[in-house]
N, C-alpha and C positions, 0 to 999 in steps of 0.2 A: 538609578539604572538610565541610559541617556535614553532617547527616543529611540535611534536608529535601533537599538537593541530590542526592542517591544517591534517593531515592524514586521521582523517574521514570523512572531506569535500568533502577529492579526492578522497576516495572510493564511495563516494556516487555518485560523480560527473561524475568518470568512469563507474559507473554503467547507469547511464543517457546516456552516448555515447554508451556501449556496445548495446541499442536498436536500432540505426540505422545501427549498425555494421551488428545485425540478420537479419534484412530486407536487407540488402545487399547481406548477405551470401547467402541468402537463394534465391534471383535474379540471384547469379553467380554460384548458383547449387553445394555450399558447401555440404560434406557429410552431412546426418543427427547427426550423432556422434559428429563433430564438434561444429554443431549446441547445441546439447544439452552439449556439455563441455562448451560453453560460459552461456549457463543458471545455469549451475552448480556454475561456478563463478561467477556471481552474486547475487546467493543466498549467497556463503561464504561471498563475499563482503558485504552483508544484514547484515549478522550474526553476522561479527566481528569486522564491523566499529562501532555498538554500545557497546559491550563489551569492546572496546578500547577507546571510549570514555566516559563510565563508569569510568574505568578504571585511566583513565587520566583526570578527572574529568572535560571535556569539554562539557559534555552531556547538550548541552545550548537547549532553545526552538528553537532556528533558528537553528540548527543543526536537531532536531526530526523533524521539517517539511518540511528542504529541502531532508532528508532520504526520508519520506510518499511519497515527488515531484518524488523523481530518479523512487522509485517504480512505481510509477503513468505511467510514460513516459515509462521507460522501458517494463513492461508488456504491454504498448499499442504496442510497435514495435514488440514485441515478437507475439500475439495476428495477426498481419497484417502478419507474415512471417510465422506463423501457417496455416493462411487463405488461403495464395497462395503457400504453398508447396503441397507437394505430398499426404502431409498426410489431409484424411478427416476427422479428427476426431472434429476441431472446426466447420467444415462445418456443419455436421450431428448435431451440440447441437447450431444450429444459434438462435434459438428462446430464449433458455437458454441466450446466450449472450448479444443479443438485450436487452430482461429486466438487465441484470446486468449491460450493458454500459449506460440503462436508469435510473437505479437508482443510479449508482455512478453519473449521471449527476447532477441528484434532491439534493442527498447529498451535492455535489459541488456548487449548488446554494445556498441551505440551510445554508449551513457554510459560503458561503461570504454575504448572507442577513443578517446574525447575528452574526458573527463574524468579518466578514473584511477580511478572509483568510480561507484556508482548514484548515478543522479539522486534528489532527495528534494524535489519542488517543493510536495506537500501544497494543491494547488489544490483550487480551490471545488468543482471536477467529482468531483477524486479523493474530495474530501469526503462529497458526494455518493454516490459509487458505494461506499464502504466504507459507507456506512448503508443502500442499498437492497440489498446482498451480504448485509447482518447479517441482516436482515430476511428476504430469500428463504431464506436457509439455514436460520435458525431456525424459519422456517415449514415446508421441509422435513423438516426433524429431529422435530419436534413434531406435524406431522399425517401423515407420511409418503406427502405429494405433491408440492405445492407445483412442477412444473414451467413453469407462464408465470411465476412470480416469480423461478427460477432465471435461464429464458430472457432475463427483461427486461435481469438484472443482469450477464450475458453481453453482453446487446448493449451495457448500458452500460459496460463495461469496455472492450469494444474502442474507443468513441469516446474515455474519457477517456485509454487506452496512445497512441491515437493523437494526441491533445492535448500529450500528455509528451513523443511523440518528438518533433514538431514543436517543444516548447522547447527540445530539446537542440540542434537543428539550427538553432534563430534565436540560441540563449545564446553568446558568444564563449568564456564560461568557466563552471564550476559554480558555482550559485547555488544557495541555499535557500528555500523557501517563497516561489514565485511562483505568484500564483495566478490566472492566465488567460493567453491567449497576450498578450493586449494588453498585460497586464504585461510579459513577457519581450520585446515588441517594443520596450516603454520602457526595460526593462534593456538591451538590447542595446545602444540608439543611446548609453547613458550610458556604457556599458562600452565601447564602438568610441570614444569620446570621451575617456574615459581614456584608451586606450591609446596613441591619436595624439599624446598631452601626455607620455606617458612611455615614450622609445626602447627601455629595457632592456625593456619587456613586449609589444615587437611580435609575438616569435612566439607570443602565444595566439592571432593572428588567422588561423593556420593551422590 
């Protein structure tokens, strides 16, 4: 394997490692601007690992799944750091946060039960949520406020996870990079048609 094919994996792995660093930094009283800079670095990593993977033609299903899991782990630690930090932005939106975590957990259970692994859709809505969430978190760390932005990002997260859950119900089998519910419906038609033509694949319909 060429070195450049490993780079996107390393970028996602470093993003995962930045999660615990965020929590440690907050506990060690790092400046809010310093923590915001880490979130900005993670956002840049999230954008460019995909760009590089597509350019170098190593954008595999495994990499896309690892990228999704890296985002989840990173933002779980970010949430912990923000919750325990001086900004009350997340604590003021605790009901929305609990609803989002519950929906995320429901999606995870549904995906594991149906596909045997988490989904990795990278939809347009999910990309938008990632950007909005990063901006909201950066503002919260940098200013010590940001409750309205956090509220907006949590609401968008609920919509995004609802879309992801709907896609998981729509699709007969695990599929990466599904950009919208409309795309999922088109893929469902194609997959069911393919399954109907392949008798050995019929168990996928259950």
